[in-house]
C-alpha positions as CSV (number, residue, x, y, z in Angstrom):
1,X,12.3,-14.5,-9.3
2,X,11.2,-13.5,-12.7
3,X,12.0,-10.1,-14.0
4,X,9.2,-7.5,-14.1
5,X,7.7,-6.3,-17.4
6,X,9.3,-2.8,-18.0
7,X,5.8,-1.1,-17.7
8,X,5.1,-2.9,-14.4
9,X,8.6,-2.0,-13.1
10,X,7.9,1.6,-14.0
11,X,4.5,1.5,-12.3
12,X,5.8,-0.2,-9.2
13,X,8.6,2.4,-8.8
14,X,6.0,5.2,-9.3
15,X,3.7,3.6,-6.7
16,X,6.6,3.0,-4.2
17,X,7.5,6.7,-4.3
18,X,3.9,7.7,-3.5
19,X,2.9,5.6,-0.4
20,X,2.0,8.9,1.2
21,X,-1.0,9.5,-1.0
22,X,-3.6,8.0,-3.3
23,X,-2.8,7.5,-6.9
24,X,-5.4,7.5,-9.7
25,X,-5.6,5.0,-12.5
26,X,-5.1,7.7,-15.2
27,X,-2.1,9.2,-13.3
28,X,-0.5,5.8,-13.0
29,X,-1.1,4.8,-16.7
30,X,0.5,8.1,-17.8
31,X,3.5,7.6,-15.5
32,X,4.0,4.1,-16.8
33,X,3.4,5.0,-20.5
34,X,0.8,2.3,-20.8
35,X,-3.0,2.1,-20.8
36,X,-4.5,1.3,-17.4
37,X,-6.2,-1.8,-18.8
38,X,-2.9,-3.2,-20.0
39,X,-1.2,-2.3,-16.7
40,X,-4.1,-4.0,-14.8
41,X,-3.7,-7.2,-16.9
42,X,0.1,-7.2,-16.3
43,X,-0.3,-6.6,-12.5
44,X,-3.0,-9.3,-12.2
45,X,-0.8,-11.8,-14.0
46,X,2.3,-10.9,-11.9
47,X,0.8,-10.1,-8.4
48,X,-2.7,-11.4,-8.5
49,X,-4.3,-8.0,-8.0
50,X,-4.7,-4.7,-9.9
51,X,-2.3,-1.8,-9.6
52,X,-4.5,0.3,-7.3
53,X,-5.0,-2.6,-4.9
54,X,-1.3,-3.3,-5.0
55,X,-0.7,0.4,-4.1
56,X,-3.2,0.1,-1.3
57,X,-1.3,-2.9,0.1
58,X,2.0,-0.9,-0.1
59,X,0.4,2.0,1.8
60,X,-0.7,-0.5,4.5
61,X,2.8,-1.9,4.8
62,X,4.0,1.7,5.3
63,X,1.3,2.2,7.9
64,X,2.5,-0.8,9.8
65,X,6.0,0.7,9.9
66,X,4.6,4.0,11.1
67,X,2.4,2.3,13.7
68,X,5.6,1.0,15.4
69,X,6.2,4.6,16.4
70,X,4.1,4.9,19.6
71,X,4.2,8.7,19.4
72,X,2.1,8.8,16.2
73,X,-1.6,8.7,16.6
74,X,-3.8,6.5,14.3
75,X,-5.0,9.7,12.6
76,X,-1.4,10.8,11.9
77,X,-0.5,7.4,10.5
78,X,-3.6,7.6,8.3
79,X,-2.7,11.1,7.1
80,X,0.9,10.1,6.4
81,X,-0.3,7.2,4.2
82,X,-2.7,9.4,2.3
83,X,-6.0,8.7,4.0
84,X,-7.9,11.9,4.9
85,X,-10.5,9.9,6.9
86,X,-9.0,8.1,9.8
87,X,-12.1,6.0,10.2
88,X,-11.9,4.8,6.6
89,X,-8.2,4.0,7.1
90,X,-9.1,2.0,10.2
91,X,-11.7,0.0,8.4
92,X,-9.5,-0.7,5.5
93,X,-6.5,-1.6,7.7
94,X,-8.7,-4.1,9.6
95,X,-9.9,-5.6,6.3
96,X,-6.4,-6.0,4.8
97,X,-4.4,-6.7,7.9
98,X,-6.8,-8.6,10.1
99,X,-6.8,-6.3,13.1
100,X,-7.6,-2.6,13.6
101,X,-4.5,-0.4,13.7
102,X,-4.5,0.1,17.5
103,X,-4.7,-3.6,18.2
104,X,-2.1,-4.4,15.5
105,X,0.2,-1.9,17.2
106,X,-0.3,-3.5,20.6
107,X,0.2,-7.0,19.2
108,X,3.4,-6.0,17.3
109,X,5.0,-4.8,20.6
110,X,4.7,-8.3,22.1
111,X,5.8,-10.1,19.0
112,X,7.8,-8.0,16.6
113,X,6.9,-8.9,13.0
114,X,9.0,-8.6,9.9
115,X,7.2,-6.2,7.6
116,X,7.5,-7.2,4.0
117,X,6.5,-5.6,0.8
118,X,3.5,-7.1,-0.9
119,X,5.4,-8.7,-3.7
């Protein structure tokens, strides 16, 4: 695999440490010591999406791990991944993962899946 640009590596590390909440474009640019437009171009070149979409995908991967715990409600999983509105979380999860969180949870019990980072 090719090495990450230093600003992208810094941004990715920042995003990985914040999968429990939303991150704004300005906040990320400041943390990575780069303009958001420059970061966005670097992310699109490396990952095929912008930094905020990349972070959203990271949060959904974390949500999948949390959904494997049957004692957490969908609302708790949404909250622990930084979504205040469980309905929005459910819609976004379905859009990005193909199934609503409840159905994904049930299907993952029958056929355990390897959860991978969106790299």
